[in-house]
Structures are given as structure tokens and as C-alpha cells.
MIROMAR-389351 format. One record per residue: residue in one letter; x, y, z of N, C-alpha, C, CB in turn. Coordinates in steps of 0.05 Angstrom, whole numbers, plus 5000, padded with zeros to 4 digits. Each point is the difference from the previous one (the first is absolute). Glycine has a CB too. Example, Ala and Ser with C-alpha at 12.3 -4.5 7.8 and 13.67 -1.06 7.14 Angstrom:
REM MIROMAR-389351
A526448865156498250245000501850245000496249775025S503150444961501650245001498550225014502449874957
//
This chain:
REM MIROMAR-389351
M866456789063502349825004501250045028500950014950S500249785061501350035026502650154997497949575016E502950575005502350184998502549835006497350405014K503349414969502349845002501449974974498049755038F504550194963501649964976501449735002500750494994S499149354985501349744999501549974974496449805029F506050094972501549964976498749804981504150105026S494149744984498549824983498250164980500249645036D499250614972498450174983501550114976497450125041V505349874960501550154980502049824984499550395029Y501149374980502149844987499649974970500549765042D497050184950499449934972498750244986499549525013K500750724997498750234989501950194985496649965037N502250224947501550224988500550205022498049924954L504550095056500650155025500950294994501249575022N497550624991500750284996500150145028497850014954F504050195048500350155025499850304992502949645022L496050514997499950304998501250115026495949994969I506550125029501450095024500350305001502549575001G496850555022500150295003502250095020495250024989S504750235019502150125017500249875027499250424976G498849445034500149885026502349795002495150085005A505649804972502149805000502750125006497449734968S503050525023502750135003500050195024500649964951F497350055065499950185023502249915020495150084994G506550115014502449955016502550074985497649645024L502250344949502050094982499250284989501349534988F496250495004498950244988497350065012502549914958P496850355045497450075011497749934982502250365025T495449614986497649984984499050294994498849545020L498950484967498850264994498350115023500149884952Q499849975070498450085023501250245014498449535006L500050675002500950235015498750005028500650264957K500649875062499050025027497950225003504349825017I495950394967498250225001497149904995503650324985K494449825027497349924998498450204984500349765043G497550154945498150184987498550175021499549684961Q499050525031498550165019498049845015500750394970D498449395019498149825014501449785015496650104966G506149915035501549795014500749764983497850155041S501549864933500549784982503049964994495550084980A505349685014502849944994500750124972499849575027Q502750514970500850144976502549854988498250445017T502049574957502249894985501050204980498249535006I504150414981500950174979497950034978504749855009E493849934985498050014980497750205007501149534988T497950445037497750165008500750305001498349615026L504150464984500850285001500550104972502049945045A499349904938500550094973497450064985504349735000T493750105004497450044988498750255010499549514995K500750545031498950245011501350264989498949745042F503850264957501450244990499550044970503549935035D496149854951499250024971497350144998502749584989K495450325027497350104999499950295008498349555010D503450525010500150295009501650184982499549835047K501850054933501950144982502150155016496350054967D504649815054502250125017502749884990496850055041E504350084939502549904988502350005019498350164956K501850035061502350025019500049765019500050504996K497749455017499949785019500349734986496950285030R502049704946500349764984502949954994495450074980T506150145013502849974994501649925025499550334963L499849805060501449935025499449715008499750485015L497949434980499349725007501749814984495250145011F505149914963501549824984503050025004496450024967M504550215042502850035008500549825025500250484982H497849535037500149825023499949704991497850365029Y500449584953499749734990502649904987495150084993Y506150094991502549934987502249945021498750284959K501549915060502249985019499749765019500450494998T497249455009499549785020499649734988498050345030C500749654946499349744988501549924976495650095018I505150104965501349934974503150015002496150184977E505050035035502950025002501349765015499450504999P499449405023501249775013500149754982498450185042V499649794939500149784981502350044980495049945005L505350314986502150064981502849965012497050334978E503249705048502649975014500449725012499850495010F498449334986500049745013502649844994495050004998D506149895024502449834998499549755016503150404994L496749374992499349755014502049935021497749854959E504950195036502049925019499950165026502949874961A496250385036499850175024497849915020501750384972T496449465018497849915018501049805021496850084962S505549805033500949795019500750135027501749724962A498950545039500850135025497650105016504250134978D493449845011497650105013498149775003500550464981A498949465044498449765006497250024988502649935043G496250314959497350044989499949974970499150305037K502949824949500149984971500749724991501350484997K500549395018500749724993497649825002504650095017A493649975003497749835003498150024976500350075049V499650164938498350034976501149844978498750475014I504049544982501349844980499649705005503450364994N496849565031499549725007497249914993503350045037N494750144967497349944993499649964970498650265040Y502749914944499949964971501249734992500350494993E501949445021501449744994498149775007504550215008K494249805015498249785008497749984980501150085048F497950154944497750014982500749874973498450425022I503849664967500949894974500549705002502150444988K499249475033500549725003497549835003504450125020T493649994993497449865003498749984973499550165047I500650054937498949994973501349794983498950495004L503849494998501549804985499149725009503950324995S495649645031499149745009497349924988502550085044I495850124952497449954987500449924971497750335031L503949834955500549954972501249724995500650504993K501249425024501249744997498049775003504350195018K493649864997498049795004497949984978500750075048K499550114933498149994978500549754983499750504999K498249404988500249764984502150054977495249875011S506049924980502250024980499050134974502249605021N495350364973499050114975498850295003499049544986D501150575039499150275005502350204998496449825029L503150424962502050205000500750085029498450174954K504149825053500850075027500650305002501949535007I496050634988500250294998497950135018501749964953C499150265060498150175014500550294992499649675039N498450504964500350294993500150165026497649934956M504450245047500450175023499550294991503349675022F494250424981499350284995500650165025496449874966T505050355030500650175024499750304992503249655018T495950505001499750294996502450155013494949964999N507049895012502350135012502150084980499249725040Y502150514965502150104982502749875006497650434996D502649445027502649905009500849744985499250215045G503349714959501049764987500449775019502250294968C496249705053500449785020499849734988498250305035F499849654948499749734988502549934984495150064999A505850134984502249944982502649965016497850274964H502749905055502549985016500149745017500150515002V497649435011499949765017500149754983497450255035A501249754942500149764983502849954990495350094986D506250135008502749974990501849875022499350414970E500249675055501649895022499349705004500150455023I497449474973499349725003501249844977495750135022I504349984954501149864977503049965004496550194970K504950015042502949985004500849775018500250494993T498049435025500749785018500249744986497850245037G500949734939500149754985498149795011504650114989V493949955032498249805012497449984984502150095045E496950144947497450014985500550054970497750175043E501049674941500150044971497450124991503249614994F496850644998497650144990500750244983497549845041V500550274946500350234983498350235011501149714960L500050525043498450245005499850164974501450015050N496349984938499650134974498750275005499549554976D502250675021499050275004499050134974503150045039G496749804940499050114975502150134983495750065022T506849914985502150134984501549804983500550345036R500749774943501949844983502350194993496249714981G506150165015502450164992502449915017497150394986F505249725009502449945015501050255014501249634966F500350535021501050245013497750205005504449934977R493650075005497750185004497549824998502450414980R496249585043497649835001497550174998502449675029H495950264952497550154995497649845007502350254964L495749895045497549885010497949984978501050175046S497749594952497949964980498049805012503150104961A494349965036497949835011500149724988497250405007K503649584968500149734986501949815013498850234958N503249885057502049825012498949835023503550334987Y494249745023498849855022498849744990499250425025N500649554948498949764989502049774996496750294978S505849765029502049794995500649865026502050264963H499149505035500949855024502449834992495349995019V506149915001502649864996499649705007502650425010R498649414972500149715005502949925002495649924976Q504949885041502749905003500249714991500750315038S501249644943500349734989502549865011497550154959G502549585040502349855007502150024978497249695027V505250234979502250024980499349864974503250025037F495549754964499449854976497050024993503749685011D495050535000497250054994498249765008501450304963K499449565058498449785010497550095016504249725002F496050535008497750115015499950304996500449635035S497450494972499650294998498150085022500950014950T499950185067498350095021499850305000501249605028Q496550504980499750295001501250125025495849964972V505750255025501150145024497950175012504650014979P494949975048498050175013500550304994499649665036Q498350494959500350274991498150195014501549834957I499450405053498450215011500150234981500849855048N496950234941499850244983499650245018498149734961L503950465038499950245017498950234984503949835028I493850284980498650204984499550255017497849644973H503750575022499850255015497850174987505049995014I492650004997497850154988500350305002497049615011H503950495012500350295005502750114993496749955036G504949894950502750104992502149905019497950404979S504649685016502249915016502250225000499049524989A502450505034502350185002502249914982498750105047Y501249674942502149894983499350014970501449705038W496650464956499250054972500950274991496049705006K504450324968500750264988499050004971504050055030K494950164961499250034972502450034982495750215015E504449634964502250024981498849984972503349795032D496350444955498650024975497249895003504449964974D494949835012497449885002500049755017498850194955N503249785061500349765017500250075029502249764962I497350045055500550025029502549845007495150075010L507050074998502549885007499949935030502650264964V498449505043500049905027502849945009495449814994D505450295029502749955011499950015030502250204959Y498349575054499849985029502350135015497349584993R504750524993502050165012499050285005503649724978G494150355009498850255004500850214980499849905048F498650314950500550234983500250255017497649784961N503850415030500250265015497550174994505149984998Q492749955015497550144995499150175024498749624969K503150425050499350155023499550304993502749685028I495350434986499450294998501950165017495249894991D505950324998501850175014498550165021503050034960M496949885065498550135020501250265010498449555014S504050514977501250265008498550234987504549785003L493950164977498350214987497550055016501849874956V497749985065497550015015500650105028498149624973P500250555038500450105027499549785021498650464985D502149595039499749815022496949965004504450155023I494749604974497249945004499549835025499550014950S502550005068499849835025497550085017505049955000S494350305000497750095016497449894988502450415014F497549584959497749894986499849705006500450364963S501849505034500049715005499349935029503549954964A497450235055499549945028497050005006504450215011V494149964976497150015004498749754989500150504997L500949414980498949754988500549765017500750194955N501449825061500849775017499150035029503949934970D494350265035499150055027497049915002503350395005E496249415011497349895002498150195015502049545000S499150675013498350195013499050224982502449905042K498750114934499450224981497849924981504750155004K494050064985497949964980500850164975496449945035I502250014943500750134975500150305002497949614976S500450505040499950305003502650105013495049985004D506649855009502550085012502350034981498449785041I501250134934502150004980500550294992498849544983Q503750545019500950274992501650004975499950145048D499950074936501650024976503050045006496050194976V505749725006502850065000500550164975501449595027D500150624975500550174976501349844977500550405030L498249614947501149884976499750204977498949535017T503250494967499850174977498849854976504050265016D495049884964498849874977502249824986496750384994K505749715006502249854988500549745015502150434983Q497949585044500549765016497849804995502250285035I495349824962497749824995500349874972497150295029S503549864951500249894972502449824998497850414982D504549675030502449824998499549735014502950415000F495749605022499449755015498349824983500450245044W497349874945498249834985501249894974496350265021E505449904967501349914975501649755006500350474982K501249525040501649775007498249775010503950305010Y494349775008498249805012498549854979499750275041N499149874940498449884979501549824981497150395004S505649624997501649834983500749735014501850424978L497549565048500649765014498249774990501450265041P499749494958498549774989498249885020503849914970I494550255043498249905020497250124996503849955033V494249904977497250104997499650225020498449554984N500150655008499450235018497649935018501750324965P498649685061497849925018497650185002503549785025T496550444960497650175001497749874985502950415002K497649524973497949874984501049734990498350444986W503849455026501249754993500449984970497849795039K503950384951500850004972502850104997495250074987F506049864990502750104993499750254984501949535000Y500150645001500150244983501449944974500050295040E501749504959501449934976498449804984504450095023T495049964952498349834984501049724997498650404975L504049575022501249734997499449835025503650194971F496849925053499449865025497049955003504150205021E494349994971497149975001499049774983499750495009E501449484967499349784982500749735013500750304960H501749695052500749755013498249945024504750074986Y494550135029498249975022497449864991502050425022Y496849684957497549884991500449734988498350454992Q504049504996500749734990500049805023502750204963M498549895060500249825023497349965014504850165006L493550054993497349965010498549804984500050475017R500349544956498849804983501149725006499350354965H503349645040501349745006498849895026504350144977L495350035044498849915025497249904995502850325026S495749834958497249924994499949734985498750484998Y503149494983500249754985500649765018501550264960E500449785058500749785019497749925018504950154998L493750055012497849955019497549884987501750375028E498149664945497749894986500549714991498850464985K503749445019500649724993498549825019504550124981P494649645010498849815018501949915022497149844961G501950135063501649915022502250195009499049554984S500450715017502150205008499750075029500050184954V502349895058500150095028501450275001499949525017L499150664998501450265006500350035030498250214957I504349825052500650065028501250275002500849525010T498050655007501050275004501250045027496650164969F505450015033501250075026501050294999501349525008G498150635013501050275002498950194980504149825018F493650124971498850164978497350115010502349724964S497450555033497750135011497650034981503250255029F497249684946498050034979499350294995498249555012A503750644993499650284994499950054970502250115042D499249724942500050034971497349904989505149954998E493250244993497349924992500149834975498350425020H503749624963500249834976500349705008502150384974I499749575045500449735009497649895016504950095002L493950085015497649925015497849924981501350325037N498149844944497849944982500649764982498750475000L503849504993500949774984499549745015503550284977I497349715048499649765017497049955004504550085022K494050124982497149965003498849874975499850405031R501049704946499049884975501049714998500050454978S502549505030501149734997498649815019504450194987L494549905035498649835019497549884988501950275037G497349824939497849884986500849724989498450454987N504249495013501049744994499549815024503550194969P494649635029499349835023502249825010495450014984T506749944999502249825008502350165012498649684965L501250595036502150165012499650015031500350284957Q502049685057500050035029501850245007499249505007V499950685009501650235008500350005030498450274961F504149755048500750015029501150285005500949505003V497850665013500850275006501050015029496650194968S506049885035501250035026499350275012503849694987C495250315038499250255013501850045025495249954984F505850295019501950055022498749965027502450324971N495149765031498549975026497049984994503650255025E494849734995497149964997498850264987499949685039S501250554968499050254989500350014970501150235042E501249684949500550004971498249784987504850165006R494949625007498349794990497250114995502749655024T496250504995497350114997499950194976499349965050L502750214947500050194977500149854973502350345029L499549464970500349854974497649834995505050005006A493749895015497749834996497750164988501449715039R498550564967497950174988500550034970499550245044K503049774948500650034972499249764983503850295013F496249475000499449754986497649865011504849964990D493250195020497849885015498249824983500250395030K500049634943498149844984501249744990498050434986F504549525021501449764989500449785020502350314968K497349445023500249775017502849874998495149934995N506250104982502649864996502450175009497949764962I501850365062502150165011500349945030499350374965T503149605044500649945028501750215012499649514991F499750595033501650215013501649875022496550354990L506149695009501949875019501050215020501449674965T498550265061501050175021501949845018495850284999G505749865018501949875018498649835021503250374992I498249435017498849825020499950135027501749604975G500550535034500150125026500850295000501149565017G498850574960500750284998499950104972502949955040N498550274955499950124973501549824980499850465021L499249544955501149834979502150164985495749734995D506750285016502350124986501349784983500750345038F501549734948501249814981501149765015501050374969S500149675055501149785015497849805008503550305017N494249804993497849835008498749864975499350305040F500749854938498949884976501649754992498550454985N504249585016501849784993499949775020502950334977D496849745049500149805021497349865006503750265019E494149894978497449905008498349904976500250315038I500049834939498249944978501549874976497150395015F504849764974501449904976502549855008498250394973T501349385039502249835010499549714994500950345036M501249514959499849714995500249845026502150084955K498250055067500549855025497749815006502650395017E495049724982497749835007499749764981497750405020S502749654954499649794980502249795001497650334972S504649735042502149815002499849825024502850324976K495349755042499749845024498649734995499950435027
//
């Protein structure tokens, strides 16, 4: 397939998105590290965690996840949408989410009257950018749509996979007409900072929960983090920081209760969250196996082998079209190797530079060209 994207390819299709941490970069860090392997290879939280697991180095593994919590998870737990307006870089990320959602709504509105005006937004991000930005758009009163995050309830909203099967129709006062309200199904595959286990249910609250780890119980790990963020360093340069057995056990007890997937083996430690994870993987598989389906990915590295293998199996559907956004040519080469046997996949790159979220919205996923 040619490496192009056209809205004519998706208007009348079962539309699905898979969004990773690249979309929120600028607000929150990705899992990429600057430290190099002994052979000069790039390193991430996943690769180092896997190495420390294999080496049975519990102290370094704990230090790595303390760093991961402090740099990647805690900022999500502390996120305040209003505070982003004072920071041009963070505001730009929010603006990109707004552009992205509005373009999706433009596509849904163009669907035929007898088609469901629904798309599925699968994301591996823990943050609430989609929910917060969608809420701001709805408040303006300009766009009429539903963001279905799979919850039901009033004062206490609980998550259930079956809730993604519902949609909303709007009728006239005298029932002279009925139209479907455009809907985006928001599906957090890797969990969310706004989830909490409540008995046998997952409670969702975008005001947040007090799930922060008390870092006062942990020694200063700045020297450890500095090595991870130094591109001149290699894994052999990592030094231990003194940790007691109690500090290690206290940290993991709290960390393992967080409603997020663990990037070592891409799994949850809490059974309830794990069950929902596999339900959502089945949901993704089901959507991609439908006739005339489209999957568009952005900011996703395919590090999760469950998702990678699921999409490979789904590509056996000859009517499925997959568009994979690649940050640069190097990433395109790596991802092309993962999918080298498939013809119904297109790799998208930037026109004049790296394909960040701004360029994705301005160069590829934009209505500008189609409106000329």
C-alpha cells in the first residue's frame, strides 16, 4: 500500500484508534530512557525492568520502579488541566487532543444516517487527557457528542465492559425524528489513574483518588535517576542506592495496588484489573475482525506483545486497514519488521520532519485538504 492516508478510506468504516504515550508527550514522559545498553542500544523502562528481573536484582528493579513512579505516574496522579494554560508546551498538548477529537467528530458526522456514528478509542495511557478535553469541548455547547468511558452510575460510577455496547439517540419533542448522537468509546487498556478497586467493581472518578505513594519512606534516588537520564552512561554505570528490606516491601505493596499495567511483563497485579484488561483485548480483537474495519495508531510502540500479536492475527481479516504512525524513519523501519508479512498495513511518517502529535494533526489527520 502507498504510505498515504485519506479520509475517503475511513468515512464508511468501523473506525478504531490505538493511542500511546506519544500523544501526551510534553505533559508526561514516555518510557524512553537516555542511558544506553553495553552495545549502545536504546533503553526503556521495559528493557531495563526485564533485565533486572532476569538478573534477579531486586534492589535495582525496585529503584527503577521508584524512578518510574516518580517521573511517569505521579505527574499523572497530580494532573490539573487548568494549570496547563500557564505553560505553552503543555497547552500545546491539550490543543492537539482538542484538534484530534474535533476531527474525529467531523468524520462521525459524515457517516450515513443508517450507520452507527461511533468509533472506539483504545489507549494505553494512564492519564485523563481524553476525558478532560472532551469535557471542555462539551461545555462550549458547540459540539454534540458522547464520550462513553464504559461507566454507569451517578455519585459512584463503575466500569463495565458491557456499557460499551450502548449508544444514545436524540428525538424531537413530538418524536418526528430521531438521530444518533456521535459517540467516542474511550477504552483504557492499561488502566487509568482515575480507577480504584471497590469490592468487585472498578470505581472511576476524574477528580482523582488519593493513591500516591508516600515517597518520604524512600531514600533520595536522584543519583540513580541521573544515570538513567544521561546519554553518555551505560547500564554498567548504574550504582545501587541503599534500600532496606522494609522500604522495598512497603513500596511494592503500594505500587502493586495501583490501577495500572506493570511494564515489566505488561500485566496487572490486581486480578480485577487483569480481568478487565483481557476483556478489552477481546473487545479490540472483536472490533478489528468486523468487515470494513480501520485501525489508526499514534504514539504507540507495540511493546505490549499481547496487543502486537492480537493485531497481527486481526490482519488476517482482508477488509481490515491498519495505519501505523511512526515518529521517524528509524521507527518506521523497526515497526515494518514486526509486520513484514502483511499487505493491509500502511506506515505513516512526517512530511518534513518527525511525526509528533502536532504534525499528525496538521499533516495527516486533518480535514483541511478534503475541504479544498
